[in-house]
C-alpha positions as CSV (number, residue, x, y, z in Angstrom):
1,M,-20.5,-4.3,-22.6
2,N,-18.9,-7.4,-23.1
3,S,-22.1,-9.1,-21.6
4,G,-24.1,-8.3,-24.8
5,V,-21.5,-9.4,-27.3
6,S,-20.6,-13.0,-28.3
7,R,-17.3,-12.6,-27.7
8,R,-15.6,-11.9,-24.4
9,I,-12.1,-9.9,-24.5
10,A,-9.6,-10.4,-21.8
11,Y,-5.9,-9.5,-21.1
12,D,-3.7,-11.3,-19.8
13,L,-0.9,-9.1,-17.2
14,G,1.9,-10.4,-19.3
15,C,0.3,-8.8,-22.7
16,M,0.3,-5.3,-21.0
17,R,4.0,-5.8,-19.5
18,S,5.3,-6.6,-23.2
19,L,3.5,-3.9,-24.4
20,K,4.6,-1.1,-22.0
21,K,8.2,-1.9,-23.6
22,L,6.9,-1.3,-27.2
23,P,7.0,2.5,-28.6
24,D,4.0,4.9,-27.8
25,R,2.6,4.6,-31.2
26,V,2.1,1.0,-31.2
27,S,0.5,1.2,-27.9
28,A,-1.9,3.8,-29.3
29,K,-2.8,1.5,-32.3
30,F,-3.1,-1.6,-30.1
31,L,-6.0,0.5,-28.2
32,D,-7.5,1.9,-31.0
33,M,-7.8,-1.6,-32.6
34,M,-8.9,-3.0,-29.4
35,T,-11.7,-0.4,-28.9
36,R,-13.1,-1.2,-32.6
37,F,-13.3,-4.8,-31.7
38,M,-14.9,-4.1,-28.4
39,S,-17.6,-1.9,-29.7
40,D,-18.4,-4.7,-32.6
41,P,-16.8,-8.1,-31.8
42,S,-18.7,-9.6,-34.7
43,G,-17.5,-7.5,-37.5
44,N,-14.2,-8.0,-39.2
45,G,-11.8,-5.7,-37.6
46,L,-9.4,-8.0,-36.6
47,N,-7.8,-10.9,-38.7
48,F,-7.0,-13.6,-36.4
49,E,-4.2,-16.1,-38.7
50,S,-2.7,-19.3,-37.4
51,I,0.8,-19.4,-36.4
52,E,3.1,-21.8,-38.6
53,G,4.9,-24.3,-36.1
54,A,3.0,-23.1,-32.8
55,R,2.5,-25.8,-30.5
56,D,-1.2,-24.9,-29.4
57,R,-3.4,-24.3,-32.5
58,G,-5.4,-21.9,-30.3
59,L,-3.0,-19.4,-30.3
60,K,-3.2,-16.9,-33.1
61,S,-1.7,-14.0,-34.5
62,V,-3.1,-10.4,-34.8
63,R,-1.7,-7.9,-37.0
64,I,-1.3,-4.4,-35.6
65,D,0.4,-2.6,-38.0
66,Q,3.1,-3.8,-40.7
67,G,6.0,-4.3,-38.3
68,Y,4.0,-5.5,-34.9
69,R,1.4,-8.5,-33.9
70,A,-0.4,-9.4,-31.2
71,I,-0.6,-12.7,-29.8
72,A,-4.1,-14.0,-28.8
73,Y,-5.3,-17.4,-27.4
74,D,-8.8,-18.0,-29.4
75,N,-11.0,-20.7,-28.0
76,G,-14.3,-19.5,-30.0
77,R,-16.1,-17.7,-27.3
78,D,-13.3,-15.9,-25.5
79,V,-10.2,-14.2,-27.0
80,M,-7.2,-13.7,-24.5
81,F,-4.2,-11.5,-25.7
82,L,-1.2,-12.8,-24.1
83,H,1.5,-11.0,-26.0
84,V,2.7,-7.9,-28.4
85,N,6.1,-7.5,-29.9
86,E,7.6,-6.7,-33.3
87,H,6.6,-9.6,-35.9
88,D,9.5,-12.1,-35.9
89,K,9.6,-12.0,-32.0
90,A,6.5,-12.3,-31.1
91,Y,6.2,-15.4,-33.9
92,R,8.8,-17.0,-31.8
93,W,7.3,-16.0,-28.4
94,A,4.3,-18.1,-29.6
95,S,6.1,-21.0,-30.9
96,G,7.2,-22.1,-27.6
97,R,4.2,-21.8,-25.6
98,R,0.6,-23.0,-24.9
99,V,-2.4,-22.3,-23.1
100,V,-3.5,-24.7,-20.1
101,V,-6.3,-25.1,-18.2
102,D,-5.4,-26.2,-14.7
103,K,-8.4,-27.4,-12.8
104,A,-6.2,-28.0,-9.5
105,T,-5.6,-24.5,-9.2
106,N,-8.5,-22.9,-10.9
107,R,-6.1,-20.5,-13.4
108,I,-5.2,-19.9,-17.1
109,R,-1.7,-20.7,-17.3
110,I,0.7,-19.7,-20.0
111,V,3.4,-22.4,-20.2
112,E,6.7,-21.9,-22.1
113,E,8.4,-25.5,-23.1
114,I,11.7,-25.6,-22.7
115,E,14.4,-28.2,-24.6
116,T,15.8,-30.2,-21.9
117,T,18.6,-31.6,-23.9
118,T,21.3,-29.8,-22.2
119,V,19.9,-30.5,-18.5
120,T,20.2,-34.3,-19.4
121,T,23.8,-33.9,-20.2
122,D,24.3,-32.0,-17.1
123,A,22.7,-34.6,-15.2
124,H,26.1,-36.5,-15.3
125,I,28.0,-34.0,-13.6
126,S,28.1,-34.9,-9.8
127,S,26.6,-32.5,-7.3
128,A,30.0,-31.6,-6.4
129,Q,31.2,-30.4,-9.5
130,R,28.4,-28.4,-10.2
131,A,27.8,-25.0,-8.7
132,P,25.0,-24.8,-6.2
133,A,21.5,-23.9,-7.5
134,L,19.1,-21.8,-6.3
135,F,16.3,-24.9,-5.5
136,D,18.8,-27.8,-4.9
137,N,17.2,-28.3,-1.6
138,V,13.6,-28.8,-3.1
139,S,12.7,-32.3,-5.1
140,D,11.2,-32.3,-8.2
141,E,8.2,-34.2,-6.4
142,R,7.7,-31.2,-4.1
143,L,8.1,-28.8,-6.8
144,L,5.1,-30.5,-8.9
145,A,3.4,-30.8,-5.5
146,L,3.3,-27.0,-5.5
147,G,1.9,-26.6,-8.9
148,I,5.3,-26.1,-10.6
149,L,4.9,-27.4,-14.5
150,N,6.6,-30.5,-15.4
151,S,7.7,-28.5,-18.4
152,E,9.0,-26.0,-16.2
153,L,11.4,-28.3,-14.1
154,A,14.4,-27.8,-16.2
155,Q,14.6,-24.1,-16.3
156,V,13.6,-24.1,-12.3
157,R,17.1,-26.2,-11.8
158,S,19.2,-23.8,-13.7
159,L,18.5,-20.9,-11.6
160,T,21.4,-20.1,-9.5
161,D,20.2,-17.3,-7.4
162,Q,17.0,-15.0,-6.6
163,S,18.6,-12.6,-9.2
164,A,18.4,-15.2,-11.9
165,L,14.9,-15.8,-10.8
166,D,13.6,-12.3,-11.0
167,S,15.0,-12.2,-14.6
168,A,13.4,-15.1,-15.6
169,E,10.2,-14.1,-14.6
170,D,8.6,-13.9,-18.3
171,S,9.5,-17.4,-18.8
172,F,7.5,-19.1,-16.2
173,D,3.8,-19.1,-15.8
174,G,2.6,-16.5,-13.4
175,T,1.2,-19.2,-10.8
176,S,4.5,-20.9,-10.9
177,F,6.6,-17.9,-10.6
178,D,4.4,-17.2,-7.4
179,V,5.1,-20.5,-5.9
180,L,9.1,-20.2,-6.8
181,L,9.1,-16.7,-4.8
182,A,7.1,-18.1,-1.7
183,L,9.9,-21.0,-1.6
184,V,12.6,-18.4,-1.4
185,A,10.8,-16.4,0.8
186,G,10.8,-19.7,3.4
187,Y,6.8,-20.3,2.9
188,A,5.9,-23.5,4.3
189,D,4.0,-26.0,1.6
190,S,0.9,-25.6,3.4
191,E,1.1,-21.7,2.9
192,I,2.1,-21.9,-0.6
193,L,-0.9,-24.1,-1.5
194,E,-3.3,-21.6,0.3
195,L,-1.4,-18.7,-1.4
196,I,-2.6,-20.1,-4.8
197,G,-5.6,-21.5,-4.4
198,V,-5.4,-25.0,-3.5
199,N,-7.1,-26.8,-0.5
200,S,-7.4,-23.1,1.1
201,E,-10.2,-23.1,3.8
202,E,-11.6,-20.0,3.1
203,D,-12.4,-20.5,-0.3
204,D,-14.9,-23.1,-2.2
205,V,-12.8,-25.8,-2.7
206,G,-15.3,-27.4,-5.1
207,A,-14.9,-24.5,-7.7
208,A,-12.0,-25.7,-9.1
209,E,-13.7,-29.3,-9.3
210,T,-16.4,-27.5,-11.3
211,A,-14.8,-25.1,-13.6
212,A,-13.4,-27.4,-16.2
213,E,-14.2,-25.0,-19.1
214,F,-11.5,-22.1,-20.0
215,A,-14.8,-19.6,-19.7
216,E,-15.7,-20.6,-16.5
217,V,-12.0,-20.6,-15.3
218,L,-11.4,-17.3,-16.9
219,D,-14.0,-15.9,-14.7
220,S,-12.5,-17.2,-11.5
221,D,-10.8,-14.9,-8.3
222,E,-7.3,-16.7,-9.2
223,S,-7.4,-16.2,-12.8
224,R,-8.3,-12.4,-12.0
225,Q,-4.9,-12.0,-10.2
226,R,-3.2,-12.1,-14.2
227,I,-6.1,-11.7,-16.2
228,F,-8.3,-8.5,-16.9
229,I,-11.8,-8.7,-18.6
230,P,-12.8,-4.6,-19.2
231,E,-16.6,-4.4,-18.9
232,S,-16.6,-1.1,-21.5
233,E,-14.5,0.5,-23.7
234,E,-14.3,3.4,-20.9
235,E,-12.8,0.8,-18.8
236,L,-10.6,-0.1,-21.0
237,R,-9.4,3.1,-21.9
238,R,-8.9,4.0,-18.6
239,F,-6.9,0.4,-18.0
240,F,-4.6,1.1,-21.2
241,E,-3.5,5.0,-20.4
242,G,-3.0,4.2,-16.6
243,D,0.2,2.6,-15.6
244,L,0.4,-0.9,-16.5
245,E,2.2,-2.1,-13.5
246,G,-1.0,-3.7,-12.6
247,W,-1.7,-2.9,-9.6
248,R,-5.1,-0.9,-10.2
249,V,-6.5,-3.9,-11.7
250,F,-4.2,-7.1,-10.8
251,L,-4.2,-8.2,-7.1
252,H,-2.1,-10.8,-5.8
253,R,-4.2,-13.8,-4.4
254,D,-3.5,-13.2,-0.7
255,Q,-4.7,-9.3,-1.3
256,R,-7.7,-10.4,-3.2
257,R,-9.1,-13.1,-1.0
258,L,-8.6,-10.1,1.8
259,A,-10.8,-7.5,-0.1
260,Y,-13.2,-9.7,-2.0
261,R,-15.1,-11.4,0.8
262,D,-17.8,-11.1,3.4
263,Y,-17.1,-10.9,7.0
264,N,-18.8,-11.5,9.7
265,G,-17.6,-8.6,11.8
266,P,-14.8,-5.8,11.7
267,A,-11.8,-7.2,9.9
268,M,-8.1,-5.8,10.1
269,V,-5.1,-6.3,7.7
270,R,-1.7,-5.7,8.7
271,G,1.6,-5.9,6.8
272,G,4.9,-4.2,6.3
273,A,5.6,-1.1,3.4
274,G,4.8,-2.0,0.3
275,T,2.8,-5.3,0.8
276,G,-0.2,-3.7,-0.8
277,K,-2.3,-2.6,2.2
278,T,-3.6,0.4,0.8
279,V,-4.3,-1.2,-2.6
280,V,-6.2,-4.0,-0.5
281,A,-8.4,-1.0,0.8
282,M,-9.2,0.8,-2.1
283,H,-10.4,-3.0,-3.8
284,R,-12.2,-3.4,-0.7
285,A,-14.2,-0.2,-1.5
286,K,-14.9,-1.4,-5.0
287,F,-16.0,-4.8,-3.5
288,L,-18.8,-3.2,-1.4
289,A,-19.8,-0.4,-3.7
290,D,-20.3,-2.9,-6.5
291,R,-22.8,-5.0,-3.8
292,I,-24.3,-1.5,-3.5
293,K,-24.9,-1.0,-7.2
294,E,-26.1,-4.3,-7.8
295,D,-28.8,-4.3,-5.0
296,P,-31.5,-1.9,-5.5
297,D,-32.5,-2.2,-1.2
298,Q,-29.0,-0.6,-0.9
299,K,-29.2,2.0,-3.1
300,A,-28.9,4.9,-0.3
301,N,-25.6,3.3,1.3
302,R,-22.5,4.5,1.4
303,V,-18.8,3.5,1.9
304,L,-16.6,6.0,3.9
305,L,-12.8,5.2,3.1
306,T,-11.0,7.3,5.6
307,T,-7.2,8.1,6.8
308,F,-5.3,10.2,9.3
309,T,-3.8,12.5,6.6
310,T,-5.5,15.0,4.1
311,S,-2.6,14.3,1.5
312,L,-3.4,10.7,1.8
313,A,-7.0,11.0,1.2
314,H,-6.5,12.9,-1.8
315,D,-3.9,10.6,-3.4
316,I,-6.5,7.4,-2.6
317,K,-9.0,9.4,-3.8
318,A,-6.8,10.0,-7.1
319,N,-6.3,6.6,-7.6
320,L,-10.0,5.2,-7.1
321,E,-11.1,7.7,-9.8
322,T,-9.3,5.1,-12.3
323,L,-10.1,2.0,-10.6
324,C,-13.5,2.8,-10.2
325,P,-14.8,6.3,-11.1
326,E,-18.5,5.0,-11.6
327,H,-18.6,5.0,-7.8
328,L,-17.3,8.7,-7.3
329,D,-19.7,10.4,-9.0
330,K,-20.2,13.7,-7.4
331,K,-24.2,13.7,-7.2
332,E,-24.5,10.4,-6.1
333,P,-21.2,8.8,-4.8
334,R,-21.3,5.2,-3.5
335,I,-17.4,5.8,-2.1
336,E,-16.7,8.7,0.2
337,V,-13.1,9.3,0.4
338,I,-12.2,11.8,3.3
339,N,-9.5,12.3,6.2
340,L,-11.2,11.7,9.3
341,D,-10.4,15.1,10.7
342,R,-12.7,16.8,8.1
343,W,-15.4,14.3,8.4
344,V,-15.6,15.2,11.9
345,G,-15.5,18.7,11.1
346,D,-18.4,18.7,8.5
347,F,-20.5,16.6,10.5
348,L,-20.1,18.9,13.6
349,R,-20.9,21.7,11.5
350,R,-24.0,20.3,10.3
351,K,-25.0,19.4,14.1
352,K,-24.3,23.2,15.1
353,F,-21.2,22.6,17.0
354,E,-20.4,25.9,18.7
355,R,-16.6,25.5,18.8
356,S,-13.9,25.9,16.6
357,I,-11.5,22.8,16.2
358,A,-7.9,24.1,16.6
359,Y,-5.7,22.1,14.3
360,F,-3.4,24.8,13.2
361,G,-2.9,28.7,12.6
362,E,-4.4,31.2,15.0
363,D,-6.7,28.8,16.8
364,R,-3.6,26.8,17.6
365,D,-1.7,29.7,18.9
366,R,-4.6,30.3,21.4
367,L,-4.3,27.3,22.9
368,D,-0.8,27.7,23.6
369,Q,-1.8,30.9,25.3
370,I,-4.3,29.6,27.4
371,W,-1.4,27.0,28.7
372,Q,0.7,30.0,29.6
373,E,-2.3,31.7,31.1
374,V,-2.9,28.4,33.4
375,F,1.0,27.8,34.2
376,D,0.9,31.5,35.5
377,D,-2.3,31.1,37.6
378,Q,-1.5,27.1,39.1
379,P,1.1,25.8,40.7
380,I,3.3,23.1,39.2
381,P,3.8,19.9,40.9
382,E,7.1,19.4,42.2
383,G,9.5,17.3,39.9
384,L,7.4,18.2,37.0
385,S,7.7,20.6,33.8
386,E,5.3,22.6,32.1
387,P,6.0,20.2,28.6
388,F,5.6,17.2,30.6
389,I,2.0,18.6,31.9
390,R,0.9,19.4,28.2
391,A,2.3,15.8,27.3
392,E,0.4,14.3,29.9
393,W,-2.7,16.2,28.9
394,E,-2.1,15.0,25.1
395,Q,-1.0,11.3,25.9
396,V,-3.5,10.6,28.5
397,V,-6.3,12.7,29.3
398,Q,-7.4,13.4,25.8
399,A,-5.9,10.1,24.4
400,K,-8.0,8.4,26.8
401,G,-11.0,10.5,26.7
402,L,-10.8,11.0,30.4
403,M,-13.4,13.8,31.9
404,S,-13.2,13.1,35.5
405,E,-10.7,13.6,38.5
406,R,-11.9,9.7,39.3
407,A,-11.3,8.5,35.6
408,Y,-7.9,9.9,36.3
409,F,-6.7,8.3,39.3
410,K,-7.5,4.8,37.9
411,V,-6.2,5.1,34.3
412,Q,-3.4,3.3,33.4
413,R,-0.5,5.5,32.2
414,T,1.1,3.1,29.7
415,G,3.7,4.5,27.8
416,R,4.8,7.5,30.3
417,G,8.1,7.4,32.2
418,T,7.3,9.7,35.2
419,A,5.5,8.0,38.2
420,L,2.6,10.0,39.5
421,D,1.3,9.4,43.1
422,R,-2.7,10.5,44.0
423,R,-1.5,13.8,45.1
424,K,0.4,14.9,42.1
425,R,-2.6,13.7,39.8
426,A,-4.7,15.7,41.8
427,A,-2.8,18.5,41.3
428,L,-2.8,17.5,37.9
429,W,-6.4,17.2,37.3
430,S,-7.1,20.7,38.7
431,I,-4.7,22.2,36.1
432,F,-6.3,20.1,33.3
433,S,-10.0,21.4,34.6
434,D,-8.6,24.8,34.6
435,Y,-7.5,24.6,30.8
436,R,-10.4,22.8,29.6
437,A,-12.6,25.3,31.0
438,R,-10.6,28.0,29.4
439,M,-10.6,26.5,26.3
440,I,-14.6,26.1,26.1
441,S,-14.8,29.6,27.2
442,A,-12.8,30.3,24.3
443,G,-14.8,28.5,21.9
444,L,-12.1,26.2,20.9
445,A,-11.7,22.4,21.0
446,E,-8.9,20.2,20.1
447,P,-9.3,17.4,17.7
448,D,-9.8,14.6,20.5
449,D,-12.6,16.8,21.8
450,A,-13.9,17.1,18.4
451,Y,-13.7,12.8,18.2
452,R,-15.7,12.8,21.6
453,E,-18.2,15.1,20.9
454,A,-19.0,13.6,17.5
455,T,-19.1,9.9,18.9
456,E,-21.7,11.4,21.8
457,I,-24.2,12.5,19.2
458,L,-23.9,9.6,17.1
459,K,-24.7,7.5,20.4
460,A,-27.3,9.3,21.7
461,E,-29.4,10.9,18.3
462,A,-28.7,7.7,16.0
463,P,-28.4,10.0,13.2
464,N,-29.2,8.5,10.0
465,L,-26.1,8.1,8.4
466,P,-25.5,6.5,5.0
467,F,-22.6,4.4,5.6
468,S,-22.8,0.7,5.7
469,S,-18.9,-0.1,6.0
470,V,-16.1,2.3,6.8
471,I,-12.6,1.3,5.7
472,V,-9.5,3.1,7.5
473,D,-6.2,3.3,5.9
474,E,-3.1,3.9,7.9
475,A,-4.6,2.8,10.9
476,Q,-1.3,3.0,13.3
477,D,-1.6,7.1,12.6
478,M,-5.0,7.4,14.5
479,G,-5.7,7.3,18.4
480,E,-8.5,5.6,20.2
481,Q,-10.8,8.5,20.2
482,A,-10.9,8.4,16.4
483,F,-11.9,4.7,16.6
484,R,-14.3,5.2,19.0
485,L,-15.6,7.6,16.4
486,V,-15.2,5.0,13.7
487,R,-17.3,2.1,15.7
488,A,-19.9,4.9,16.5
489,I,-20.4,5.8,12.4
490,V,-20.9,2.0,11.8
491,P,-22.3,0.9,15.1
492,E,-23.0,-3.1,15.4
493,G,-26.7,-3.7,14.9
494,P,-29.5,-6.0,15.8
495,S,-29.0,-7.9,12.6
496,G,-24.9,-8.5,13.2
497,D,-22.2,-6.7,12.3
498,R,-21.3,-8.1,8.6
499,N,-18.7,-6.1,6.7
500,S,-18.9,-2.9,9.1
501,L,-15.1,-1.9,9.6
502,F,-12.2,-2.9,7.4
503,I,-9.0,-1.8,9.0
504,V,-5.5,-1.6,7.6
505,G,-1.8,-0.5,9.0
506,D,1.2,-1.4,10.5
507,A,3.0,0.1,13.6
508,H,6.1,0.0,12.3
509,Q,5.3,3.1,10.2
510,R,3.7,4.7,13.0
511,I,5.2,8.4,12.6
512,Y,2.6,10.4,14.8
513,G,2.9,9.0,18.1
514,R,-0.9,7.7,18.6
515,K,-1.5,4.4,19.9
516,A,-5.1,2.3,19.9
517,S,-5.8,-1.0,21.0
518,M,-9.2,-2.0,18.7
519,A,-10.3,-4.3,21.6
520,A,-10.3,-0.8,23.8
521,C,-12.1,0.9,21.5
522,G,-15.3,-1.7,20.8
523,I,-13.9,-3.2,17.9
524,N,-13.4,-6.8,18.1
525,V,-11.0,-8.1,15.1
526,R,-10.2,-11.6,16.7
527,G,-10.1,-14.2,14.4
528,R,-10.6,-11.6,11.6
529,S,-7.2,-10.2,11.7
530,R,-4.9,-11.1,8.5
531,R,-1.1,-10.2,7.6
532,L,0.7,-9.3,4.4
533,R,3.7,-10.8,4.2
534,L,5.3,-10.3,0.5
535,N,6.9,-6.6,-0.6
536,Y,5.8,-6.0,-4.0
537,R,6.9,-2.6,-4.2
538,T,10.6,-2.4,-3.1
539,S,13.9,-4.2,-4.0
540,D,15.0,-7.1,-1.4
541,E,18.3,-5.0,-0.8
542,I,16.4,-1.7,0.0
543,R,13.8,-3.5,2.2
544,T,16.5,-5.3,4.4
545,W,18.4,-1.9,5.0
546,A,15.2,-0.4,5.6
547,V,14.0,-2.9,8.1
548,S,17.3,-2.8,9.9
549,I,16.7,0.7,11.0
550,L,14.1,-0.7,13.2
551,E,16.3,-3.2,14.6
552,G,15.2,-3.4,18.4
553,V,12.1,-1.8,18.3
554,S,9.2,-3.4,19.6
555,V,5.8,-2.6,18.1
556,D,2.2,-3.3,19.0
557,D,-0.1,-5.3,16.5
558,L,-2.9,-2.4,16.6
559,D,-4.8,-4.1,19.1
560,D,-3.6,-6.2,22.1
561,G,-0.4,-8.4,20.8
562,I,3.3,-7.9,19.6
563,D,3.9,-7.5,16.0
564,S,7.2,-8.6,14.0
565,F,8.7,-8.6,10.6
566,K,8.6,-12.5,10.4
567,G,8.1,-13.6,7.0
568,Y,8.2,-10.3,5.4
569,T,10.0,-10.5,2.1
570,S,10.2,-8.9,-1.4
571,V,9.2,-10.4,-4.2
572,F,12.3,-8.9,-6.3
573,R,16.1,-7.8,-6.2
574,G,18.0,-5.0,-7.1
575,P,20.8,-2.9,-6.5
576,S,22.0,-2.1,-2.8
577,P,21.0,1.2,-1.3
578,E,23.8,3.7,-1.9
579,L,25.3,5.4,1.0
580,S,27.5,8.3,0.8
581,S,29.2,10.7,2.8
582,Y,30.4,14.4,2.0
583,S,32.1,17.1,3.4
584,S,29.9,19.9,2.6
585,D,26.4,21.0,1.7
586,K,27.1,21.9,-1.5
587,E,29.3,19.4,-2.4
588,E,26.2,16.7,-1.3
589,I,23.7,18.8,-3.4
590,D,25.8,18.8,-6.4
591,A,26.5,14.7,-6.3
592,L,22.6,14.4,-5.7
593,V,22.3,16.4,-9.2
594,A,24.6,14.3,-11.1
595,W,22.7,11.1,-9.7
596,L,19.7,12.6,-11.2
597,H,21.2,13.2,-14.4
598,E,22.8,9.7,-14.5
599,L,19.2,8.3,-13.9
600,A,17.6,10.4,-17.0
601,D,20.4,9.0,-18.9
602,Q,19.6,5.6,-18.2
603,G,16.0,6.6,-19.3
604,L,14.3,6.9,-16.2
605,E,12.0,10.0,-16.2
606,M,12.6,12.5,-13.4
607,K,8.5,12.3,-12.0
608,D,9.4,8.8,-10.9
609,I,12.1,10.1,-8.8
610,G,11.5,11.5,-5.1
611,V,13.6,13.4,-3.1
612,L,12.4,13.4,0.5
613,S,13.7,15.4,3.4
614,S,13.0,15.8,6.9
615,T,12.0,19.5,7.3
616,R,10.1,22.0,4.9
617,A,13.2,24.1,5.1
618,Q,15.1,21.2,3.6
619,V,12.8,21.0,0.3
620,S,13.1,24.8,0.0
621,K,17.1,24.6,-0.1
622,L,16.9,21.7,-2.6
623,E,14.0,23.5,-4.5
624,E,16.4,26.0,-5.2
625,R,19.6,24.6,-5.8
626,L,17.8,22.0,-8.1
627,K,16.3,24.6,-10.5
628,N,19.4,26.5,-10.5
629,A,21.0,23.5,-11.8
630,G,18.7,23.4,-14.3
631,L,16.4,20.6,-13.3
632,E,12.7,20.7,-13.3
633,T,10.9,20.1,-10.0
634,V,7.5,19.6,-8.1
635,R,7.0,20.4,-4.8
636,L,4.2,18.1,-3.3
637,Q,1.8,19.9,-1.1
638,P,0.1,18.1,2.0
639,S,-3.3,18.8,1.1
640,Q,-2.8,18.2,-2.6
641,P,-2.3,14.8,-4.8
642,D,0.4,14.3,-7.0
643,D,-0.5,15.7,-10.3
644,R,1.4,12.9,-12.6
645,T,1.2,14.8,-15.8
646,L,3.6,17.8,-14.7
647,P,7.2,16.8,-15.1
648,G,10.1,17.1,-12.8
649,V,11.9,15.5,-9.7
650,R,9.1,15.3,-6.7
651,L,10.2,17.2,-4.0
652,T,8.7,16.9,-0.6
653,T,8.9,16.0,3.3
654,M,9.2,12.4,4.6
655,H,5.7,12.7,6.4
656,R,4.2,13.9,3.1
657,A,5.8,11.4,1.3
658,K,3.7,8.5,3.4
659,G,1.5,6.4,0.8
660,L,3.9,7.6,-2.4
661,E,6.1,5.4,-4.1
662,F,8.9,6.4,-6.8
663,H,11.1,4.3,-9.1
664,A,14.4,6.0,-7.1
665,V,14.5,7.8,-3.8
666,S,17.0,10.2,-2.3
667,L,17.3,10.8,1.4
668,P,19.8,13.7,2.0
669,F,20.7,15.7,4.9
670,L,21.2,12.5,7.1
671,S,24.1,14.0,9.4
672,K,24.2,13.3,12.8
673,N,23.3,16.9,13.5
674,A,20.2,17.1,11.5
675,F,18.5,13.7,11.9
676,P,16.7,13.0,13.8
677,P,15.9,16.8,13.9
678,P,17.3,18.3,17.1
679,G,13.7,20.4,17.7
680,A,12.1,17.0,18.3
681,L,14.6,15.7,20.6
682,R,14.4,18.8,22.6
683,S,10.9,18.2,23.1
684,A,11.1,15.1,25.1
685,V,10.0,15.7,28.8
686,D,12.0,12.5,30.0
687,D,13.7,9.3,29.3
688,V,10.7,7.5,28.1
689,D,9.3,10.0,26.0
690,L,12.6,10.4,24.5
691,R,13.2,6.9,23.4
692,N,9.3,7.2,22.1
693,I,10.3,10.4,19.9
694,L,13.3,8.3,18.6
695,Q,11.0,5.5,17.8
696,Q,9.1,7.7,15.8
697,Q,11.8,9.2,14.0
698,K,13.4,5.4,13.1
699,S,9.8,4.5,11.9
700,L,9.8,8.2,9.7
701,L,13.2,7.1,8.1
702,H,12.0,3.5,7.6
703,V,9.0,4.7,5.9
704,A,11.1,7.2,3.7
705,A,13.4,4.5,2.7
706,T,10.4,2.1,1.6
707,R,9.0,4.6,-0.9
708,A,11.7,3.6,-3.1
709,K,11.5,0.9,-5.6
710,R,14.8,-0.1,-7.1
711,H,17.4,2.7,-6.3
712,L,17.7,4.4,-2.9
713,R,20.4,6.7,-2.1
714,V,21.0,8.3,1.6
715,S,23.6,10.9,1.9
716,W,24.8,13.4,4.7
717,C,27.5,15.6,5.3
718,G,30.1,15.1,8.1
719,E,29.2,12.6,10.8
720,P,26.0,10.3,9.7
721,S,22.9,10.0,11.8
722,A,23.2,7.2,14.4
723,F,20.3,5.4,12.8
724,L,22.5,5.0,9.5
725,L,24.9,3.0,11.8
726,S,22.4,0.6,12.6
727,G,21.5,0.0,9.0
728,T,24.5,-0.6,7.7
């Protein structure tokens, strides 16, 4: 443990990025060296050598082997590793850099000093003669006020576009790079200062004034955005052996300030795809579990992290096993990860609930039979259809939890297109009552029934559940009954509602048609609702294309307001999406195979590529064809996490891909006749229902496209889907 030794070891994010570019044997040697040093920092395992010509005397070189060196900053008490490279390259990197304690932003900053001779010469060239630069309209004074270092101004002035900025990331201090990205994204100066931690009303503004020493600033939340301090050898090894992209350890400040703080009531975080909502939810769980671990009085408490789908719950749990495995111990877990349907099923079984919850399979088939029996015995009101009646039951009666004819007469049928007078509502209620009675007699219940039953039990019995907090991910896919249950699991108590609920979601990604207003479910997030705007996953080109799919679509903010994409931008650029048309399925799949080989030739691992289809039949077709072409494939199943140790292209449906990300994504079979799937369109009961279905399908395509980081390939045979015409 670091707490018990004389020297503390830290790792800058730049160190991990540089290490990732080197051969695996170098990473293994570095890890072995650091593990030994961590176990005995007072030993002579490391030889810190001065770097001739370095501008910062605190920078030292550490030998990994004959050909490679690590660069570290040593101030006597703390050692922070900054860079790893071949001997000469590592020395060149260190010679032009220095480590700065910036009290204004409460961060450790690694500054590269650039010669300014060329810039001075260029200053004699008139602005009319010089090509426009990215930050021509931003003065030096404004850049300095926002946190850009004086030594970086020359390089800032040399940037011509965002691609140049992306390429120069390693040359800038991390804080400066964040400032420049925010300027490109159109953030106001006040928002940028809040983003980097200057004059933030939510944070302790006096912290920077007292954190003058390196060791204190190293401990700050601001520094922890880029600096990792392992608490044990096991944590160090997990960090090195996981992916080194940083999301498991590093959070941007706008993410960290949402996850690592107290709230006086339920809180909600919204944001577009790739903004890190699920990452924030996982770190929120860690933060609360850490609190439980530190406080003996909370020993019996747990954090419940829940979501709508089984597959996403599995993926989140697998990631938490890397982030904080100590909190998922099977005997005494501090965090329980489970999708809500499974949780309510387990709870009702413990309460001896006698009916079976019909999710799928034979139970669902029996419900279809019951509906048909009801329709055979009951007259259908004029102008209505059987599909309409079933949709009315699902979207109004069950969604709102209506248990009486009086309640049905009074309810607002928001989102339902066909108007119903009192006479028709009375006739429909007779049908609904008959269906409910037969369902109960058959010993069956629908999921909304299960939510409602569990909620009533919790309110009546006030059972001693172990949960002190509930975190909900992908909230846009849950309905009112689900959120009423969530509120009942952790109700507001006599002592208040502190840190009770933490809800994350994005209505632009609603793909299951359920809607809920937090206020209507007894969850008050007013004043505690925040929005993430920076997309860290997807290139700006892919993000722009994916957003265009939803052009003209209006969505809610998961409460009583309207959401938008205003300010939503990506932090890096990449290739434009590749849109390809073919004359036959064979030609389309052959081109997909060629694309996969091309990516492999570029050094991309097959497991970092996802091929996402709209139906399971399409997935099966691709699985067979790709295997016949000699390509390894892994078909992702709904109830299982992705085993990243398995090689092969990932094949799955667009729905299953929710929550996943890939370096490259292919979306095949997007022809007019195949997408949206004809079966989905035929299920519409009226024009309003059809519009809702089309919106869900647009959201599904948006979700699928935003699984891609840098490469997106979209293809079709014959005429393209109408959605693609809006996305070009």
